[in-house]
Wavefront OBJ file of the C-alpha trace (Angstrom):
o trace
v 0.050 -0.021 0.050
v 2.648 2.498 0.990
v 4.899 1.627 -1.860
v 1.910 2.131 -4.309
v 1.188 5.535 -2.731
v 4.807 6.530 -3.164
v 4.822 5.486 -6.820
v 1.762 7.602 -7.427
v 3.281 10.611 -5.715
v 6.520 10.073 -7.724
v 4.414 9.926 -11.017
v 2.619 13.119 -9.997
v 5.909 14.894 -9.168
v 7.325 13.815 -12.577
v 4.211 15.288 -14.303
v 4.649 18.495 -12.386
v 8.358 18.614 -13.331
v 7.499 18.235 -17.034
v 4.910 20.962 -16.766
v 7.467 23.347 -15.139
v 10.069 22.474 -17.802
v 7.477 23.431 -20.504
v 6.727 26.710 -18.708
v 10.399 27.537 -18.454
v 10.906 26.776 -22.152
v 7.846 28.932 -23.056
v 9.305 31.873 -20.998
v 12.696 31.424 -22.518
v 11.159 31.665 -25.982
v 9.115 34.766 -25.097
v 12.210 36.438 -23.620
v 14.225 35.742 -26.823
v 11.417 37.326 -28.836
v 11.197 40.338 -26.602
v 12.544 43.599 -28.010
v 13.572 45.561 -24.945
v 14.107 48.701 -27.180
v 10.343 48.748 -27.876
v 9.393 49.121 -24.162
v 9.012 52.809 -23.396
v 10.170 52.634 -19.780
v 13.586 51.540 -21.030
v 14.095 54.239 -23.629
v 16.541 56.312 -21.671
v 18.026 53.429 -19.606
v 20.869 50.892 -20.160
v 19.436 47.334 -20.200
v 21.658 44.282 -20.277
v 20.382 40.804 -20.809
v 22.591 37.882 -19.540
v 22.188 34.267 -20.191
v 24.017 32.364 -17.497
v 23.886 29.162 -15.419
v 21.178 29.174 -12.604
v 23.719 29.727 -9.807
v 25.237 32.771 -11.379
v 25.388 36.042 -9.288
v 25.781 39.409 -10.798
v 27.734 42.112 -9.000
v 27.029 45.657 -10.019
v 29.336 48.262 -8.405
v 28.233 51.771 -7.564
v 29.359 53.561 -10.727
v 29.232 56.927 -9.020
v 32.122 55.781 -6.681
v 34.020 53.232 -8.825
v 35.003 53.269 -12.481
v 34.691 49.664 -13.584
v 32.415 47.103 -15.019
v 29.988 44.276 -14.135
v 31.100 41.023 -12.537
v 29.494 37.638 -13.143
v 30.451 34.610 -11.148
v 29.206 31.068 -10.546
v 30.406 28.037 -8.700
v 28.533 25.816 -11.158
v 29.465 25.655 -14.854
v 30.978 28.539 -16.760
v 29.662 31.976 -17.626
l 1 2 3 4 5 6 7 8 9 10 11 12 13 14 15 16 17 18 19 20 21 22 23 24 25 26 27 28 29 30 31 32 33 34 35 36 37 38 39 40 41 42 43 44 45 46 47 48 49 50 51 52 53 54 55 56 57 58 59 60 61 62 63 64 65 66 67 68 69 70 71 72 73 74 75 76 77 78 79
């Protein structure tokens, strides 16, 4: 009985995972098709899109104090 319940739960989790994977793929496609230049709120701003592994962290220095750039780092994969 308990084993059957666990199998059912595992099957449900697998279905949920496939659904989430599809949602992520759909979002990825929408982002790729998005033209940020067409969004009026961004007309006078710098916008940077970064594709990186999930664990990546972005460090943005205070440009009024430091002359420099952006830093990307991850402990998983490469950026």
